Backbone atoms as SQL, in Angstrom:
CREATE TABLE atoms (id INTEGER PRIMARY KEY, chain TEXT, resi INTEGER, resn TEXT, atom TEXT, x REAL, y REAL, z REAL);
INSERT INTO atoms VALUES
  (1, 'A', 1, 'MET', 'N', 34.862, -3.763, -44.763),
  (2, 'A', 1, 'MET', 'CA', 34.795, -4.687, -43.655),
  (3, 'A', 1, 'MET', 'C', 36.189, -5.130, -43.238),
  (4, 'A', 2, 'ALA', 'N', 37.072, -5.326, -44.186),
  (5, 'A', 2, 'ALA', 'CA', 38.425, -5.754, -43.853),
  (6, 'A', 2, 'ALA', 'C', 39.148, -4.698, -43.034),
  (7, 'A', 3, 'ILE', 'N', 38.874, -3.420, -43.314),
  (8, 'A', 3, 'ILE', 'CA', 39.510, -2.343, -42.553),
  (9, 'A', 3, 'ILE', 'C', 39.031, -2.373, -41.116),
  (10, 'A', 4, 'SER', 'N', 37.749, -2.617, -40.890),
  (11, 'A', 4, 'SER', 'CA', 37.219, -2.671, -39.532),
  (12, 'A', 4, 'SER', 'C', 37.855, -3.803, -38.732),
  (13, 'A', 5, 'ILE', 'N', 37.969, -4.949, -39.337),
  (14, 'A', 5, 'ILE', 'CA', 38.563, -6.085, -38.641),
  (15, 'A', 5, 'ILE', 'C', 40.038, -5.805, -38.361),
  (16, 'A', 6, 'SER', 'N', 40.734, -5.235, -39.322),
  (17, 'A', 6, 'SER', 'CA', 42.140, -4.922, -39.123),
  (18, 'A', 6, 'SER', 'C', 42.322, -3.885, -38.018),
  (19, 'A', 7, 'ALA', 'N', 41.457, -2.885, -37.985),
  (20, 'A', 7, 'ALA', 'CA', 41.546, -1.871, -36.943),
  (21, 'A', 7, 'ALA', 'C', 41.270, -2.473, -35.581),
  (22, 'A', 8, 'VAL', 'N', 40.301, -3.361, -35.501),
  (23, 'A', 8, 'VAL', 'CA', 39.987, -4.005, -34.226),
  (24, 'A', 8, 'VAL', 'C', 41.166, -4.852, -33.763),
  (25, 'A', 9, 'VAL', 'N', 41.770, -5.586, -34.663),
  (26, 'A', 9, 'VAL', 'CA', 42.925, -6.415, -34.303),
  (27, 'A', 9, 'VAL', 'C', 44.087, -5.527, -33.857),
  (28, 'A', 10, 'LEU', 'N', 44.350, -4.463, -34.603),
  (29, 'A', 10, 'LEU', 'CA', 45.432, -3.547, -34.249),
  (30, 'A', 10, 'LEU', 'C', 45.187, -2.905, -32.889),
  (31, 'A', 11, 'LEU', 'N', 43.986, -2.416, -32.657),
  (32, 'A', 11, 'LEU', 'CA', 43.684, -1.788, -31.378),
  (33, 'A', 11, 'LEU', 'C', 43.729, -2.802, -30.236),
  (34, 'A', 12, 'GLY', 'N', 43.298, -4.014, -30.492),
  (35, 'A', 12, 'GLY', 'CA', 43.390, -5.059, -29.474),
  (36, 'A', 12, 'GLY', 'C', 44.827, -5.367, -29.099),
  (37, 'A', 13, 'ILE', 'N', 45.703, -5.406, -30.097),
  (38, 'A', 13, 'ILE', 'CA', 47.126, -5.635, -29.841),
  (39, 'A', 13, 'ILE', 'C', 47.713, -4.480, -29.037),
  (40, 'A', 14, 'LEU', 'N', 47.335, -3.242, -29.398),
  (41, 'A', 14, 'LEU', 'CA', 47.838, -2.079, -28.662),
  (42, 'A', 14, 'LEU', 'C', 47.380, -2.097, -27.209),
  (43, 'A', 15, 'VAL', 'N', 46.120, -2.417, -26.974),
  (44, 'A', 15, 'VAL', 'CA', 45.628, -2.502, -25.593),
  (45, 'A', 15, 'VAL', 'C', 46.393, -3.580, -24.833),
  (46, 'A', 16, 'PHE', 'N', 46.623, -4.719, -25.468),
  (47, 'A', 16, 'PHE', 'CA', 47.376, -5.799, -24.813),
  (48, 'A', 16, 'PHE', 'C', 48.786, -5.335, -24.450),
  (49, 'A', 17, 'ILE', 'N', 49.452, -4.657, -25.378),
  (50, 'A', 17, 'ILE', 'CA', 50.811, -4.161, -25.108),
  (51, 'A', 17, 'ILE', 'C', 50.792, -3.140, -23.986),
  (52, 'A', 18, 'PHE', 'N', 49.814, -2.230, -24.013),
  (53, 'A', 18, 'PHE', 'CA', 49.727, -1.227, -22.953),
  (54, 'A', 18, 'PHE', 'C', 49.491, -1.868, -21.591),
  (55, 'A', 19, 'VAL', 'N', 48.684, -2.910, -21.554),
  (56, 'A', 19, 'VAL', 'CA', 48.422, -3.596, -20.294),
  (57, 'A', 19, 'VAL', 'C', 49.696, -4.271, -19.786),
  (58, 'A', 20, 'LYS', 'N', 50.439, -4.898, -20.666),
  (59, 'A', 20, 'LYS', 'CA', 51.625, -5.659, -20.254),
  (60, 'A', 20, 'LYS', 'C', 52.850, -4.787, -19.987),
  (61, 'A', 21, 'LYS', 'N', 53.064, -3.749, -20.807),
  (62, 'A', 21, 'LYS', 'CA', 54.319, -3.003, -20.737),
  (63, 'A', 21, 'LYS', 'C', 54.208, -1.635, -20.074),
  (64, 'A', 22, 'SER', 'N', 53.064, -0.981, -20.204),
  (65, 'A', 22, 'SER', 'CA', 52.935, 0.399, -19.735),
  (66, 'A', 22, 'SER', 'C', 52.179, 0.465, -18.424),
  (67, 'A', 23, 'GLY', 'N', 51.783, 1.658, -18.054),
  (68, 'A', 23, 'GLY', 'CA', 51.065, 1.862, -16.820),
  (69, 'A', 23, 'GLY', 'C', 49.582, 1.566, -16.916),
  (70, 'A', 24, 'LEU', 'N', 49.107, 1.125, -18.070),
  (71, 'A', 24, 'LEU', 'CA', 47.692, 0.817, -18.232),
  (72, 'A', 24, 'LEU', 'C', 47.393, -0.491, -17.517),
  (73, 'A', 25, 'ASN', 'N', 46.472, -0.447, -16.585),
  (74, 'A', 25, 'ASN', 'CA', 46.124, -1.691, -15.897),
  (75, 'A', 25, 'ASN', 'C', 44.854, -2.283, -16.494),
  (76, 'A', 26, 'ALA', 'N', 44.459, -3.432, -16.010),
  (77, 'A', 26, 'ALA', 'CA', 43.316, -4.142, -16.579),
  (78, 'A', 26, 'ALA', 'C', 42.029, -3.332, -16.442),
  (79, 'A', 27, 'GLY', 'N', 41.878, -2.602, -15.351),
  (80, 'A', 27, 'GLY', 'CA', 40.692, -1.772, -15.165),
  (81, 'A', 27, 'GLY', 'C', 40.576, -0.695, -16.224),
  (82, 'A', 28, 'HIS', 'N', 41.702, -0.059, -16.546),
  (83, 'A', 28, 'HIS', 'CA', 41.705, 0.959, -17.597),
  (84, 'A', 28, 'HIS', 'C', 41.355, 0.334, -18.952),
  (85, 'A', 29, 'ALA', 'N', 41.896, -0.831, -19.223),
  (86, 'A', 29, 'ALA', 'CA', 41.619, -1.505, -20.486),
  (87, 'A', 29, 'ALA', 'C', 40.138, -1.841, -20.602),
  (88, 'A', 30, 'ILE', 'N', 39.531, -2.283, -19.528),
  (89, 'A', 30, 'ILE', 'CA', 38.107, -2.612, -19.556),
  (90, 'A', 30, 'ILE', 'C', 37.277, -1.354, -19.826),
  (91, 'A', 31, 'VAL', 'N', 37.654, -0.245, -19.207),
  (92, 'A', 31, 'VAL', 'CA', 36.947, 1.016, -19.452),
  (93, 'A', 31, 'VAL', 'C', 37.088, 1.423, -20.916),
  (94, 'A', 32, 'CYS', 'N', 38.286, 1.285, -21.500),
  (95, 'A', 32, 'CYS', 'CA', 38.500, 1.618, -22.917),
  (96, 'A', 32, 'CYS', 'C', 37.640, 0.738, -23.820),
  (97, 'A', 33, 'ILE', 'N', 37.574, -0.534, -23.519),
  (98, 'A', 33, 'ILE', 'CA', 36.780, -1.466, -24.324),
  (99, 'A', 33, 'ILE', 'C', 35.306, -1.125, -24.226),
  (100, 'A', 34, 'LEU', 'N', 34.819, -0.868, -23.020),
  (101, 'A', 34, 'LEU', 'CA', 33.416, -0.511, -22.848),
  (102, 'A', 34, 'LEU', 'C', 33.089, 0.805, -23.539),
  (103, 'A', 35, 'PHE', 'N', 34.009, 1.779, -23.471),
  (104, 'A', 35, 'PHE', 'CA', 33.796, 3.046, -24.151),
  (105, 'A', 35, 'PHE', 'C', 33.639, 2.825, -25.650),
  (106, 'A', 36, 'GLY', 'N', 34.519, 2.036, -26.232),
  (107, 'A', 36, 'GLY', 'CA', 34.423, 1.736, -27.663),
  (108, 'A', 36, 'GLY', 'C', 33.146, 0.999, -28.021),
  (109, 'A', 37, 'PHE', 'N', 32.751, 0.071, -27.157),
  (110, 'A', 37, 'PHE', 'CA', 31.535, -0.699, -27.391),
  (111, 'A', 37, 'PHE', 'C', 30.312, 0.207, -27.390),
  (112, 'A', 38, 'PHE', 'N', 30.210, 1.077, -26.403),
  (113, 'A', 38, 'PHE', 'CA', 29.056, 1.964, -26.326),
  (114, 'A', 38, 'PHE', 'C', 29.116, 3.075, -27.370),
  (115, 'A', 39, 'LEU', 'N', 30.304, 3.525, -27.728),
  (116, 'A', 39, 'LEU', 'CA', 30.442, 4.533, -28.778),
  (117, 'A', 39, 'LEU', 'C', 29.973, 3.982, -30.113),
  (118, 'A', 40, 'ALA', 'N', 30.179, 2.698, -30.344),
  (119, 'A', 40, 'ALA', 'CA', 29.769, 2.070, -31.603),
  (120, 'A', 40, 'ALA', 'C', 28.259, 2.051, -31.758),
  (121, 'A', 41, 'SER', 'N', 27.518, 2.147, -30.667),
  (122, 'A', 41, 'SER', 'CA', 26.061, 2.105, -30.764),
  (123, 'A', 41, 'SER', 'C', 25.430, 3.496, -30.791),
  (124, 'A', 42, 'THR', 'N', 26.242, 4.545, -30.848),
  (125, 'A', 42, 'THR', 'CA', 25.702, 5.904, -30.883),
  (126, 'A', 42, 'THR', 'C', 25.503, 6.359, -32.318),
  (127, 'A', 43, 'SER', 'N', 24.936, 7.541, -32.457),
  (128, 'A', 43, 'SER', 'CA', 24.726, 8.101, -33.794),
  (129, 'A', 43, 'SER', 'C', 26.034, 8.590, -34.412),
  (130, 'A', 44, 'MET', 'N', 27.100, 8.665, -33.630),
  (131, 'A', 44, 'MET', 'CA', 28.401, 9.093, -34.157),
  (132, 'A', 44, 'MET', 'C', 29.137, 7.970, -34.889),
  (133, 'A', 45, 'ALA', 'N', 28.713, 6.737, -34.726),
  (134, 'A', 45, 'ALA', 'CA', 29.423, 5.589, -35.291),
  (135, 'A', 45, 'ALA', 'C', 29.608, 5.690, -36.811),
  (136, 'A', 46, 'PRO', 'N', 28.580, 6.043, -37.603),
  (137, 'A', 46, 'PRO', 'CA', 28.803, 6.146, -39.051),
  (138, 'A', 46, 'PRO', 'C', 29.821, 7.227, -39.419),
  (139, 'A', 47, 'SER', 'N', 29.802, 8.348, -38.697),
  (140, 'A', 47, 'SER', 'CA', 30.768, 9.415, -38.982),
  (141, 'A', 47, 'SER', 'C', 32.190, 8.964, -38.661),
  (142, 'A', 48, 'ILE', 'N', 32.355, 8.285, -37.555),
  (143, 'A', 48, 'ILE', 'CA', 33.678, 7.776, -37.176),
  (144, 'A', 48, 'ILE', 'C', 34.150, 6.752, -38.198),
  (145, 'A', 49, 'ASN', 'N', 33.238, 5.897, -38.642),
  (146, 'A', 49, 'ASN', 'CA', 33.581, 4.873, -39.632),
  (147, 'A', 49, 'ASN', 'C', 34.020, 5.524, -40.940),
  (148, 'A', 50, 'ARG', 'N', 33.293, 6.544, -41.395),
  (149, 'A', 50, 'ARG', 'CA', 33.681, 7.248, -42.631),
  (150, 'A', 50, 'ARG', 'C', 35.036, 7.924, -42.469),
  (151, 'A', 51, 'PHE', 'N', 35.293, 8.523, -41.314),
  (152, 'A', 51, 'PHE', 'CA', 36.570, 9.188, -41.061),
  (153, 'A', 51, 'PHE', 'C', 37.728, 8.190, -41.118),
  (154, 'A', 52, 'VAL', 'N', 37.573, 7.060, -40.428),
  (155, 'A', 52, 'VAL', 'CA', 38.639, 6.050, -40.404),
  (156, 'A', 52, 'VAL', 'C', 38.833, 5.457, -41.799),
  (157, 'A', 53, 'THR', 'N', 37.743, 5.219, -42.524),
  (158, 'A', 53, 'THR', 'CA', 37.852, 4.699, -43.882),
  (159, 'A', 53, 'THR', 'C', 38.557, 5.689, -44.793),
  (160, 'A', 54, 'GLY', 'N', 38.239, 6.969, -44.641),
  (161, 'A', 54, 'GLY', 'CA', 38.905, 8.008, -45.442),
  (162, 'A', 54, 'GLY', 'C', 40.393, 8.067, -45.169),
  (163, 'A', 55, 'ILE', 'N', 40.777, 7.987, -43.903),
  (164, 'A', 55, 'ILE', 'CA', 42.203, 7.988, -43.534),
  (165, 'A', 55, 'ILE', 'C', 42.891, 6.754, -44.121),
  (166, 'A', 56, 'ALA', 'N', 42.237, 5.587, -44.011),
  (167, 'A', 56, 'ALA', 'CA', 42.835, 4.360, -44.543),
  (168, 'A', 56, 'ALA', 'C', 43.004, 4.437, -46.055),
  (169, 'A', 57, 'GLU', 'N', 42.025, 5.006, -46.751),
  (170, 'A', 57, 'GLU', 'CA', 42.136, 5.152, -48.209),
  (171, 'A', 57, 'GLU', 'C', 43.239, 6.136, -48.572),
  (172, 'A', 58, 'MET', 'N', 43.359, 7.214, -47.795),
  (173, 'A', 58, 'MET', 'CA', 44.413, 8.189, -48.046),
  (174, 'A', 58, 'MET', 'C', 45.796, 7.555, -47.849),
  (175, 'A', 59, 'ILE', 'N', 45.947, 6.779, -46.807),
  (176, 'A', 59, 'ILE', 'CA', 47.218, 6.097, -46.562),
  (177, 'A', 59, 'ILE', 'C', 47.492, 5.080, -47.671),
  (178, 'A', 60, 'GLY', 'N', 46.429, 4.403, -48.128),
  (179, 'A', 60, 'GLY', 'CA', 46.580, 3.404, -49.190),
  (180, 'A', 60, 'GLY', 'C', 47.018, 4.006, -50.513),
  (181, 'A', 61, 'GLN', 'N', 46.763, 5.288, -50.732),
  (182, 'A', 61, 'GLN', 'CA', 47.117, 5.929, -51.989),
  (183, 'A', 61, 'GLN', 'C', 48.536, 6.468, -51.993),
  (184, 'A', 62, 'ILE', 'N', 49.199, 6.452, -50.846),
  (185, 'A', 62, 'ILE', 'CA', 50.573, 6.946, -50.777),
  (186, 'A', 62, 'ILE', 'C', 51.498, 5.951, -51.471),
  (187, 'A', 63, 'ARG', 'N', 52.314, 6.456, -52.374),
  (188, 'A', 63, 'ARG', 'CA', 53.269, 5.616, -53.112),
  (189, 'A', 63, 'ARG', 'C', 54.676, 5.966, -52.671),
  (190, 'A', 64, 'PHE', 'N', 55.433, 4.964, -52.335),
  (191, 'A', 64, 'PHE', 'CA', 56.823, 5.164, -51.894),
  (192, 'A', 64, 'PHE', 'C', 57.778, 4.841, -53.006);
């Protein structure tokens, strides 16, 4: 659950930066948010969640 919240916060910050600094306008940001919202309710959501969790665990195991 902590990974999901962190990913949402990170993606929200990225969308905010893109809206303010890049060519992404508010309309594009709304489309991205709606796409994510509707994608979360599809049958692909568990697979995407497992993929992101696997990547996060792999990154967490890297030792510097």
